[in-house]
C-alpha positions in Angstrom: -23.8 -38.0 -47.6 -23.7 -41.8 -47.1 -26.6 -42.2 -49.5 -24.7 -40.5 -52.3 -21.9 -43.0 -52.3 -24.3 -45.9 -52.5 -26.1 -44.3 -55.4 -22.9 -43.7 -57.3 -21.8 -47.3 -56.7 -25.2 -48.6 -57.8 -25.0 -46.5 -61.0 -21.5 -47.7 -61.7 -22.7 -51.4 -61.4 -25.6 -50.7 -63.7 -23.3 -49.0 -66.2 -20.9 -51.9 -66.1 -23.8 -54.4 -66.5 -25.1 -52.5 -69.5 -21.7 -52.3 -71.2 -21.3 -56.1 -70.6 -24.7 -56.8 -72.1 -23.8 -54.7 -75.2 -20.6 -56.7 -75.7 -22.4 -60.0 -75.3 -25.2 -59.0 -77.8 -22.6 -57.7 -80.3 -20.5 -60.9 -80.1 -23.7 -63.0 -80.4 -24.9 -61.1 -83.5 -21.5 -61.2 -85.2 -21.1 -64.9 -84.8 -24.3 -66.8 -84.3 -26.6 -64.5 -86.2 -24.4 -64.3 -89.3 -26.2 -66.5 -91.8 -24.3 -68.0 -94.8 -25.4 -70.1 -97.7 -24.5 -73.8 -97.5 -21.5 -75.4 -99.3 -22.7 -78.0 -101.9 -20.2 -80.6 -103.2 -19.8 -84.1 -104.5 -18.3 -86.1 -101.7 -17.3 -89.1 -103.8 -18.1 -90.1 -107.3 -17.9 -93.6 -108.9 -18.7 -94.9 -112.4 -20.9 -97.9 -112.9 -22.7 -99.7 -115.8 -20.1 -98.4 -118.2 -20.2 -98.7 -122.0 -18.4 -96.7 -124.7 -18.2 -96.9 -128.5 -15.6 -95.0 -130.5 -16.8 -95.9 -134.0 -18.4 -93.5 -136.6 -21.0 -92.4 -134.0 -19.1 -92.3 -130.7 -21.2 -92.7 -127.5 -20.7 -93.1 -123.8 -23.2 -94.2 -121.2 -22.7 -94.8 -117.5 -24.1 -94.1 -114.1 -22.3 -91.8 -111.7 -22.9 -92.9 -108.2 -22.3 -89.9 -105.9 -22.4 -88.8 -102.3 -23.9 -85.4 -102.6 -22.9 -83.3 -99.6 -24.6 -80.2 -98.2 -22.4 -78.5 -95.5 -24.3 -76.1 -93.2 -22.0 -73.9 -91.2 -24.9 -71.9 -89.5 -26.2 -72.3 -86.0 -29.7 -73.1 -87.4 -30.8 -75.8 -89.8 -31.0 -75.4 -93.6 -34.1 -76.8 -95.2 -34.2 -77.2 -99.0 -36.8 -78.5 -101.5 -36.1 -80.9 -104.4 -33.4 -79.8 -106.7 -31.5 -81.1 -109.7 -27.8 -81.8 -110.5 -26.8 -81.8 -114.2 -23.8 -83.3 -115.9 -22.4 -81.6 -119.0 -20.0 -82.6 -121.8 -18.7 -79.7 -124.0 -21.4 -77.4 -122.5 -24.3 -79.8 -123.4 -26.4 -81.6 -120.8 -25.9 -85.3 -121.0 -27.5 -86.4 -117.7 -29.3 -85.2 -114.6 -30.7 -86.4 -111.4 -33.0 -85.2 -108.6 -31.7 -84.2 -105.3 -34.4 -85.1 -102.8 -35.6 -82.4 -100.4 -33.9 -82.5 -97.0 -32.6 -80.7 -94.0 -29.0 -80.2 -93.0 -28.8 -79.8 -89.2 -27.0 -76.9 -87.6 -23.2 -77.0 -88.1 -23.2 -80.4 -89.8 -23.0 -82.0 -93.3 -25.9 -84.0 -94.8 -24.8 -86.6 -97.4 -27.3 -88.0 -99.8 -26.7 -90.9 -102.4 -27.5 -89.7 -105.9 -27.3 -91.7 -109.1 -26.9 -89.7 -112.3 -27.5 -91.6 -115.6 -25.3 -90.2 -118.4 -25.8 -90.9 -122.0 -24.1 -89.0 -124.8 -26.9 -89.8 -127.3 -28.4 -86.5 -126.3 -25.5 -84.5 -127.8 -26.2 -82.4 -130.8 -23.8 -80.8 -133.3 -20.1 -81.7 -133.7 -18.1 -82.5 -130.6 -14.7 -84.1 -129.8 -16.3 -87.1 -128.1 -14.7 -89.6 -130.5 -11.2 -88.0 -129.9 -11.8 -88.0 -126.1 -12.9 -91.6 -126.1 -9.8 -92.6 -128.1 -7.6 -90.6 -125.7 -9.1 -92.5 -122.8 -10.2 -89.4 -120.8 -13.6 -87.8 -121.2 -13.9 -84.4 -119.4 -17.3 -83.6 -117.7 -18.6 -80.8 -115.7 -21.5 -80.6 -113.3 -23.7 -77.9 -111.8 -26.3 -77.8 -109.1 -28.1 -75.0 -107.1 -29.8 -75.7 -103.8 -32.2 -73.0 -102.7 -33.7 -73.1 -99.2 -34.1 -71.5 -95.8 -31.9 -71.2 -92.8 -33.9 -71.1 -89.6 -32.4 -69.8 -86.4 -34.2 -70.4 -83.1 -37.5 -70.9 -84.9 -37.7 -67.1 -85.1 -35.4 -65.9 -87.9 -35.8 -67.4 -91.3 -33.5 -66.4 -94.2 -33.5 -67.5 -97.8 -30.1 -68.8 -98.8 -28.7 -70.9 -101.6 -25.6 -73.0 -102.3 -24.1 -73.5 -105.8 -21.9 -76.3 -107.0 -19.7 -76.4 -110.1 -17.5 -79.4 -110.5 -15.1 -80.7 -113.2 -14.0 -84.3 -113.5 -12.6 -86.8 -116.1 -13.9 -90.3 -116.8 -10.9 -92.6 -117.2 -12.0 -95.2 -119.7 -9.1 -97.5 -119.1 -9.8 -98.1 -115.4 -13.5 -97.0 -115.6 -13.1 -94.5 -112.8 -13.7 -90.9 -112.1 -10.5 -88.8 -111.6 -9.5 -85.2 -111.1 -12.7 -84.2 -109.3 -12.6 -80.5 -108.5 -15.5 -78.7 -107.0 -16.1 -75.0 -106.4 
């Protein structure tokens, strides 16, 4: 009779331990093991080496000096190969730059300096560039996709990607970038 009470107590402790382990594993898998793609953004953007002409054949050339930010919210690092960021005016590419391969550590943001040379001589067809230069604001958009792998505990590797789509305006009067909005 005394042995039955000890066995029941032992089984109760084992059952409680198993339930506790299931709760811990479930919480771990719902938080740590949930892998998301990185957030890719321009941190800051500045205009340098600026020149614009608003005559018969309007043109604009400048360098955008940016801090390209890759925010990794995962508990493992995000490793990505070389990629490209492209700047558009009226849907046409007017500049691009390479984003060097890198690694964003777990739950951190990696910032990389990127210089994008922009020249509207590459535009084809009719555009409103002359009107935009005369108004003093030239609207631009940018796009980039970073494809890479998130690695958790050197065991789990998942392919993930981050996309960036930004809009901005170049203010010709003060030669600055304004209204930077990224998604």
